[in-house]
N, C-alpha and C positions, 0 to 999 in steps of 0.2 A: 620624413615628411617635408622638410625644407627642400630636399632634392626633388621630390615629386612636384611641389608647387613651382619650383624654378623651371623644371622641365616643361610643365604645362604652359608657363608664361612664354618660354622661348619658342615653343611650337606654334603658339597663337600669335606671336608678335608680328608676323609678316602679313596677317590678315586684317584688312581695314574693316571696321565695324559699321555695317550698314543697318540703320534703324529699321525696325519692322513696323509698318503701319497697320492699323486695325483693319484695313481693307485687303491686306495681303500684297500690296504694292509698296515698294520702298518709299519711305517718307519719315516724318517725325513720329508722333504717337497717333494722333488722329487728324493730322494736317499734312498737306503735300510739302515736299521739298524737292530740290533739284538734284539730290543725291541719287545715283543709280548704281545698280550692281554691275560687276564686271561682265564682259562678254562671255557667254557660255554658262552663266550661273543658274542653277536650279534651286528653288526653295519649296519646301513642303511643310505646311504648318497649320496652325489654327489659333483662335482667340476665344476667350470667354468675354462676352459683352454684357455689361449691366444694362438694365432696361432703358436708361437714359441715353445709350448709344444708338438705339434704334430710331428710325425716322418718326416724324409726328404721326404719319398715317402708316401703320405697320400691319396692313391687311388689305386684301384685294377689294373688300367692300367698303373701303374708306373709313374703317373704324380705328380708333386709337386703342391699342392693346398694351398692357403693362406686364411684361415679363422679361426675365433675363434670358439670353440666348447665347449661341456660339456660332462660329464659322470655321471653315477649313478651306485651304487654298493651295493651288499650284501656281508657282511664279517662275517664268523663264525669261532670261535676257537673250533673245535670239541674235542680236547684233549689238555692237558697242553703243548704239544710240536708241535701241528699242527694247522696252521691257513690257511683258504681258502677264497678267494674272487672271486666273479664273477662280472666283470666290463663291462658296456656297454658304448661305446663312440659314440656320434652322428656323422654321416658321410654323406657327400653330395655324395651319391653313384653314381649318374648320372651326376655330375657336373652341376646342375641346379640352383645353388644359393640358395638352401634350403636343410634342412636335410631330407633325404629319407630313411635312414637305420641306423643301429648301428653296430659298430665293437665289438664283444664279446671277452673278454679275461678272462682266468682262471689264477689266481695267487696262488701259494703255498709257504708256509714258514714252515720249520722244524727246531726246536731248538735241537741242539746236545749237548749243554752245558749251564746250567743255571748259571747266574751271581752269583759269590760268593764274599767274602770279599776281596780276593786277586787276583781274576781272572775275565775276562769279560764273558758275555754271547756270545755264538757263534751260528749262524744259517746258514743254506743253504736255498736258495729260488730260485724261478723261476717265472717271470712275463710273461703272455701270453704264456702259456705252449703249447697249441695246435693250429694248423692251421685249416682253414675251408675246407681244401682239404681232401676228404674222402679216396683218394688213399694213402696218407701218412700224418698222423696227426701231425708228428713231423718235417717234412721237412721245413726248413726256407726259401727255395727258391720258394715254391709254397704256394698258399693260402694267408691269411692275415698276421697274426703274426706281426702286426705293432710294438708292444711294447716288443718283445721277448728278454729277458735278464735272464741269470743265475748269481747268486752271492753268495759269502761267506761274511758274515757280522759279526762284533764284536762290542759290546757296553759295556762300563764300566761307572758307576756312582759313584760320590763322594759327600759327604755333607760337606760344609764349612759354619760354622756359621748358619746352617739351610737352606742354599741355596743349591739346588740340581743341580749339573753340570754333564752332560753326554758327553762322548767322543765316537764317532762312526766312524767306517771305514768299507769299503767294497771293495772287488775285483769283478769286473763285467766282464762277458763274453757275447757278443752278440749272440743271437740265432735267429737273424732276418737279412734279407737283405734289410729292409726298412729304416734303419737308420744307423748312424755312431756314434762313440764316439771319443773324443779327447784324453782321457787317461783312462785306465781301473780302476784306483783307484778313489773312491769317499768317502765322509764322511763329518763330521761336528761336531759342538758343540751345545748342548742344555742347556738351563739355566732356572730353575724355582726358582724365588726369594722367600725368606723366608716370606715376607710380603703378598704374594699371590701365593700359590703353584699351583693354578689351571691355572696359566699363564705359558706358555712354549715358550721361545724365541729360535730361531734356526738360525744358519749360516751354510751353507753347500756348497760343490762343488759336482755336480751331474754327473761328467765325461765330461761335456760340458760347464757348466756355474756356476758362483757363485750366490747363492740365499740367500736372507734374508727374514725372516718371523716369524710366530709364530702361536700358537693356544691357545684357552682358553675354559675352561669348565664352562658352566653356567647352572643353574637349575638342576644340578646333572647328567643329561643324555645328554645334548646337547653340542657338540663341534663345534666351529667355527675356521676356519683357513684362513689365508691370507698370501701370500708371493709374493715377487718381484723377478722374474726370470731374471738372468743376470743383476740385479740391474736396470732393465728398464721396464719389462713387468709384469703386475699384473694378478695373478690368485687367486682364493679363493674357499672355500668349506665349507660344513657343514655336520654333521652326528649325528644321534641319536644312543645311545649305551645303551644296557641293558643286563642283565644276565638271562639265562634260567635255571641256577642251583640254 
């Protein structure tokens, strides 16, 4: 058993742990960061989202609905500086007490500065870029665009006695009329201990709530994530990750 555990640790030790955001784009738990996947990385996964994770207006008729849901996503890093995710979130479209449709969201992330010894990485990004309205794909007042947000994010990591600590901050601008934010700044701290670098613990503020959680890499390609939103509500997810290069 000891040999098996040691082997798994050695196999995974060369893989840097990229946090899995609730939107299927790399980030913290429910907040942007400037961390990006390596060029050629493909991620396939999904998340269970408690009802407090959905927008204020979670319906096409501007009604506030109260139910847990889930999403599933495909994420591809086409270039070293460009990450794209397509995320589908289950929706009770006709308010029938069951899932009858999905909300589709396209998320983009561009790195404009790579992290160096003395400076942070910097990215600009957008979640739920397009609406479903063919008359104007970018108008936040029409169509869906439930999760519409633009952001500028910074991340810096330091190593202390083999422990990896990340400091992350982001400025968020709503591009949606379906939700609100309490404060435009978000961010958090990530921590990977020296004794098990494939474990990543995260504390964050996501413009509305304080969240605690973490993710772990097992069997080299599988990430599991769990977090408590507002220190009350549980959400969790999983993703498979591999490289096409």
